[in-house]
DOMI-757655 format. One line per field, with one value per residue (C-alpha): residue number from 1; residue in one letter; y negated, x negated, z negated. Coordinates in nm, 2 decimals. Last residue first. Layout:
N
k = [NUM; ...]
r = [A; ...]
c2 = [Y; ...]
c1 = [X; ...]
c3 = [Z; ...]
END
This chain:
196
k = [196; 195; 194; 193; 192; 191; 190; 189; 188; 187; 186; 185; 184; 183; 182; 181; 180; 179; 178; 177; 176; 175; 174; 173; 172; 171; 170; 169; 168; 167; 166; 165; 164; 163; 162; 161; 160; 159; 158; 157; 156; 155; 154; 153; 152; 151; 150; 149; 148; 147; 146; 145; 144; 143; 142; 141; 140; 139; 138; 137; 136; 135; 134; 133; 132; 131; 130; 129; 128; 127; 126; 125; 124; 123; 122; 121; 120; 119; 118; 117; 116; 115; 114; 113; 112; 111; 110; 109; 108; 107; 106; 105; 104; 103; 102; 101; 100; 99; 98; 97; 96; 95; 94; 93; 92; 91; 90; 89; 88; 87; 86; 85; 84; 83; 82; 81; 80; 79; 78; 77; 76; 75; 74; 73; 72; 71; 70; 69; 68; 67; 66; 65; 64; 63; 62; 61; 60; 59; 58; 57; 56; 55; 54; 53; 52; 51; 50; 49; 48; 47; 46; 45; 44; 43; 42; 41; 40; 39; 38; 37; 36; 35; 34; 33; 32; 31; 30; 29; 28; 27; 26; 25; 24; 23; 22; 21; 20; 19; 18; 17; 16; 15; 14; 13; 12; 11; 10; 9; 8; 7; 6; 5; 4; 3; 2; 1]
r = [E; E; P; P; A; D; V; P; L; A; T; V; H; G; I; D; L; H; L; H; D; D; D; G; G; P; L; D; G; Y; P; R; A; R; M; A; P; L; L; S; T; A; L; A; A; Y; R; E; V; K; E; R; D; D; V; F; E; D; G; I; R; F; I; N; A; A; T; G; W; A; H; T; S; G; I; A; S; R; A; H; S; P; S; R; Y; A; G; N; A; A; I; K; V; P; Q; G; V; A; L; R; F; V; E; L; H; A; A; L; A; T; V; A; C; P; V; Y; R; P; Y; T; R; L; P; L; P; E; Y; L; D; V; D; M; F; E; W; L; A; F; H; P; T; L; M; T; Q; L; A; I; E; W; S; E; V; V; Y; F; F; R; P; L; R; R; S; R; R; Y; S; D; R; V; V; A; A; P; M; L; L; S; R; H; P; A; G; L; T; L; G; D; V; V; K; L; P; L; M; M]
c2 = [-12.14; -12.04; -11.77; -11.42; -11.37; -11.18; -11.46; -11.47; -11.78; -11.83; -12.04; -12.17; -12.34; -12.31; -12.05; -11.90; -11.74; -11.68; -11.50; -11.30; -11.30; -11.67; -11.72; -12.09; -12.13; -12.27; -12.17; -12.42; -12.27; -12.14; -12.35; -12.21; -12.10; -12.23; -12.08; -12.29; -12.39; -12.03; -11.87; -12.13; -12.11; -11.73; -11.76; -12.04; -11.85; -11.53; -11.71; -11.92; -11.62; -11.41; -11.67; -11.78; -11.44; -11.16; -11.06; -10.69; -10.53; -10.19; -10.32; -10.65; -10.65; -10.87; -11.07; -11.27; -11.33; -11.63; -11.68; -11.48; -11.81; -11.75; -11.68; -12.03; -12.15; -12.39; -12.18; -12.13; -11.77; -11.58; -11.50; -11.44; -11.62; -11.80; -11.45; -11.31; -11.21; -11.15; -11.06; -10.85; -10.57; -10.73; -10.74; -10.53; -10.63; -10.33; -10.40; -10.58; -10.92; -11.09; -10.82; -10.85; -11.23; -11.20; -10.94; -11.17; -11.44; -11.19; -11.06; -11.42; -11.48; -11.15; -11.26; -11.56; -11.34; -11.37; -11.03; -10.88; -10.55; -10.29; -10.14; -10.23; -10.46; -10.78; -10.68; -10.61; -10.97; -10.98; -11.00; -10.62; -10.61; -10.64; -10.46; -10.66; -10.77; -10.44; -10.25; -10.41; -10.24; -10.42; -10.29; -10.27; -10.55; -10.56; -10.18; -10.04; -9.69; -9.77; -10.03; -9.79; -9.52; -9.78; -9.82; -10.04; -10.34; -10.63; -10.90; -11.24; -11.57; -11.87; -11.94; -12.21; -12.58; -12.79; -13.12; -13.25; -13.25; -13.17; -12.82; -12.76; -12.89; -12.71; -12.74; -12.44; -12.27; -11.92; -11.93; -11.57; -11.52; -11.69; -11.55; -11.20; -11.20; -11.38; -11.13; -11.21; -11.43; -11.74; -11.52; -11.48; -11.13; -10.99; -10.61; -10.46; -10.25; -10.00; -10.08; -9.75]
c1 = [-18.65; -19.00; -19.01; -19.12; -19.49; -19.63; -19.86; -20.01; -19.95; -20.24; -20.29; -20.63; -20.69; -21.06; -21.30; -21.41; -21.71; -21.74; -22.07; -22.04; -22.13; -22.09; -21.98; -22.04; -21.76; -21.53; -21.69; -21.91; -22.24; -22.35; -22.19; -21.88; -21.97; -21.81; -21.79; -21.62; -21.94; -22.06; -22.40; -22.57; -22.30; -22.35; -22.73; -22.73; -22.47; -22.67; -22.98; -22.78; -22.59; -22.90; -23.11; -22.83; -22.74; -22.48; -22.50; -22.56; -22.81; -22.76; -22.63; -22.47; -22.27; -22.02; -21.87; -21.57; -21.36; -21.15; -20.92; -20.61; -20.43; -20.37; -20.74; -20.80; -20.70; -20.41; -20.21; -20.51; -20.56; -20.52; -20.14; -20.12; -19.81; -20.00; -20.07; -20.42; -20.61; -20.98; -21.16; -20.90; -21.15; -21.48; -21.57; -21.87; -22.10; -22.27; -22.62; -22.77; -22.76; -22.68; -22.43; -22.25; -22.23; -22.08; -21.83; -21.75; -21.64; -21.42; -21.27; -21.18; -21.01; -20.82; -20.70; -20.53; -20.22; -20.13; -20.08; -19.74; -19.69; -19.43; -19.50; -19.55; -19.81; -19.63; -19.31; -19.52; -19.66; -20.04; -20.22; -20.22; -20.50; -20.52; -20.69; -20.56; -20.87; -21.06; -20.74; -20.75; -21.07; -21.40; -21.71; -21.59; -21.34; -20.98; -20.99; -20.65; -20.68; -20.70; -20.42; -20.20; -20.26; -20.17; -19.83; -19.60; -19.84; -19.64; -19.86; -19.76; -19.64; -19.56; -19.90; -19.91; -19.91; -20.19; -20.16; -20.49; -20.52; -20.90; -20.84; -20.57; -20.22; -19.91; -19.67; -19.45; -19.47; -19.40; -19.38; -19.52; -19.36; -19.02; -19.00; -19.08; -18.80; -18.55; -18.57; -18.80; -18.69; -18.89; -19.20; -19.18; -19.29; -19.57; -19.58; -19.92; -20.06; -20.31; -20.68; -20.87]
c3 = [-16.75; -16.66; -16.40; -16.51; -16.50; -16.19; -16.09; -16.44; -16.65; -16.89; -17.19; -17.31; -17.65; -17.64; -17.49; -17.81; -17.98; -18.36; -18.45; -18.77; -19.14; -19.22; -19.58; -19.61; -19.86; -19.59; -19.26; -19.07; -19.20; -18.86; -18.59; -18.42; -18.07; -17.75; -17.41; -17.14; -16.96; -16.92; -16.99; -17.21; -17.48; -17.52; -17.54; -17.80; -18.00; -17.99; -18.14; -18.39; -18.53; -18.55; -18.73; -18.96; -19.09; -19.02; -18.66; -18.73; -18.49; -18.35; -18.01; -18.09; -18.41; -18.59; -18.31; -18.40; -18.09; -17.97; -17.68; -17.78; -17.82; -18.20; -18.24; -18.11; -18.46; -18.48; -18.73; -18.95; -19.03; -19.36; -19.35; -18.98; -18.85; -18.57; -18.44; -18.45; -18.14; -18.18; -18.51; -18.68; -18.68; -18.58; -18.21; -18.11; -17.82; -17.66; -17.53; -17.22; -17.39; -17.06; -16.95; -17.29; -17.25; -16.90; -17.04; -17.32; -17.08; -16.88; -17.21; -17.31; -16.97; -17.01; -17.36; -17.18; -17.14; -17.51; -17.67; -17.76; -17.94; -17.86; -18.10; -18.47; -18.62; -18.52; -18.69; -19.01; -19.04; -18.99; -19.32; -19.32; -19.06; -18.68; -18.39; -18.09; -17.89; -17.93; -17.83; -17.48; -17.38; -17.32; -17.13; -16.76; -16.81; -16.94; -16.98; -17.08; -17.22; -17.59; -17.57; -17.38; -17.65; -17.92; -17.75; -17.55; -17.50; -17.35; -17.22; -17.34; -17.20; -17.41; -17.56; -17.84; -17.74; -17.90; -18.08; -18.23; -18.61; -18.58; -18.71; -18.45; -18.48; -18.35; -18.06; -18.01; -17.67; -17.82; -18.20; -18.23; -18.58; -18.51; -18.16; -18.28; -18.54; -18.31; -18.02; -17.73; -17.44; -17.54; -17.54; -17.16; -17.10; -16.88; -16.81; -16.82; -16.54; -16.67; -16.61; -16.65]
END
């Protein structure tokens, strides 16, 4: 079931959330290019709403916001805030899921991570809600070069915006998942509050 989600301008949030989410702040990506962080977020009032809200026929909102203890405490309590572009990522992953014909599992803490996450680069596409780390497809763990490269080739052939991190591109070379992203996308839904 798709529950309606309220959209909030991150610049109107209280100081603790504004300082951690950094709405509309300009940061550097891994290539030192300037990127503007998301300003508009979906408000997720409870874990139950995250569980019940289907973004696509096969992906629920909770899968994109399951975080670990490296996320600051205020961002682990409800209400929670998820960048609006997460719906674009879900749509891309739905196309991928239909192509593989099997469930696609996002790793815990493998989708949206705030720019304040202690173990994530501030300019990572995860901070836009537009990246996902896939650890399993059907019954197969995607944890070696052959599987990562096979599924990366398929994913990137489906849609022009889909990108995959090359195998071996992680520090330490510890690739045990497929990283897919659609870039530093921000979204402004039609029902978003006016920009001030």
